[in-house]
C-alpha positions as CSV (number, residue, x, y, z in Angstrom):
1,X,-35.8,23.4,46.0
2,X,-38.3,23.7,43.1
3,X,-41.4,21.5,43.2
4,X,-43.5,20.6,40.1
5,X,-47.2,20.0,39.8
6,X,-48.3,18.4,36.6
7,X,-51.9,18.6,35.3
8,X,-54.0,18.2,32.2
9,X,-53.9,14.5,31.6
10,X,-56.9,12.3,31.0
11,X,-58.5,9.7,28.7
12,X,-58.5,10.6,25.1
13,X,-59.3,8.7,21.9
14,X,-56.6,8.0,19.3
15,X,-56.1,11.1,17.2
16,X,-57.2,13.4,20.0
17,X,-55.3,16.2,21.8
18,X,-54.4,17.2,25.3
19,X,-52.5,20.1,26.8
20,X,-50.4,19.4,29.8
21,X,-49.3,22.0,32.3
22,X,-46.4,21.9,34.8
23,X,-46.5,24.6,37.5
24,X,-43.3,25.2,39.4
25,X,-43.2,26.4,43.0
26,X,-40.3,28.6,42.3
27,X,-38.6,30.5,39.5
28,X,-37.7,28.4,36.4
29,X,-36.0,31.4,34.7
30,X,-32.6,30.2,35.7
31,X,-33.2,26.6,34.7
32,X,-31.5,26.3,31.3
33,X,-33.5,23.5,30.0
34,X,-36.9,22.2,31.1
35,X,-38.1,18.8,30.0
36,X,-41.3,16.7,29.7
37,X,-40.7,13.1,30.5
38,X,-43.0,10.1,30.4
39,X,-43.0,6.6,31.9
40,X,-45.2,3.8,30.6
41,X,-45.9,0.7,32.7
42,X,-42.9,-1.5,32.8
43,X,-40.7,1.0,31.0
44,X,-38.0,3.5,32.0
45,X,-38.8,7.2,32.2
46,X,-37.9,8.9,29.0
47,X,-37.4,12.5,27.9
48,X,-39.9,13.4,25.2
49,X,-39.4,17.1,24.8
50,X,-37.1,19.8,26.1
51,X,-36.9,23.6,25.8
52,X,-34.1,25.9,26.8
53,X,-34.7,29.4,28.3
54,X,-33.5,30.7,25.0
55,X,-36.3,29.0,23.2
56,X,-34.5,26.0,21.6
57,X,-36.5,22.8,21.5
58,X,-35.8,19.2,20.9
59,X,-38.1,16.2,20.7
60,X,-37.9,12.5,20.8
61,X,-38.4,11.0,17.4
62,X,-41.6,9.3,18.5
63,X,-43.3,12.6,19.2
64,X,-41.7,14.9,16.7
65,X,-44.3,16.8,14.7
66,X,-47.1,15.9,17.1
67,X,-46.0,17.4,20.5
68,X,-45.0,21.0,21.2
69,X,-43.3,22.2,24.3
70,X,-43.5,25.8,25.5
71,X,-42.5,27.6,28.7
72,X,-43.8,30.8,30.4
73,X,-41.0,31.8,32.7
74,X,-43.1,34.7,34.1
75,X,-45.7,32.2,35.2
76,X,-43.2,29.5,36.1
77,X,-45.1,27.1,34.0
78,X,-44.1,24.6,31.2
79,X,-46.7,23.3,28.8
80,X,-46.9,20.3,26.4
81,X,-49.4,20.4,23.6
82,X,-50.0,16.9,22.4
83,X,-51.8,16.3,19.1
84,X,-52.5,13.2,17.0
85,X,-52.2,11.1,20.1
86,X,-51.5,7.4,19.8
87,X,-52.1,4.5,22.1
88,X,-48.3,4.2,22.6
89,X,-48.3,7.7,24.1
90,X,-50.1,6.3,27.1
91,X,-47.9,7.0,30.2
92,X,-47.5,9.1,33.2
93,X,-46.1,12.5,32.2
94,X,-43.7,14.5,34.4
95,X,-41.7,17.7,34.1
96,X,-38.3,18.4,35.5
97,X,-35.1,20.2,34.7
98,X,-33.2,18.5,31.8
99,X,-30.0,17.7,33.7
100,X,-28.1,14.7,34.9
101,X,-30.2,12.8,37.3
102,X,-28.2,13.8,40.4
103,X,-28.9,17.4,39.6
104,X,-32.6,17.2,39.0
105,X,-35.3,18.3,41.4
106,X,-37.6,15.9,43.1
107,X,-40.2,14.3,40.8
108,X,-43.8,15.4,41.1
109,X,-46.8,13.1,41.0
110,X,-47.1,13.3,37.3
111,X,-50.3,13.3,35.2
112,X,-51.7,10.2,33.6
113,X,-52.4,10.2,29.9
114,X,-54.4,7.3,28.5
115,X,-55.0,7.0,24.8
116,X,-57.6,4.4,24.0
117,X,-60.8,3.9,22.0
């Protein structure tokens, strides 16, 4: 069972940047697709970015052109570079395998991102 620890969140002004990290307790090399998810208050958790172990990426329309996902399988770490942040990006951010819910790992604590002036 792989566990994830997310970090790098914080309070940032609109237009600012943050880089999130997701450290896995085990190897992620065999995980075909890793994803970054977010959950805003009162909303469902949503997938914002995914990356396969072959390097293919996909982004939610709301973050396309502003967020960049990357993964370092040697370090068992996934990153999310977030630029041009907007107040609507405020949420708790999580990482997990991009799979059907019943096949995902347990969710970590997440990291809070707050975009506010």
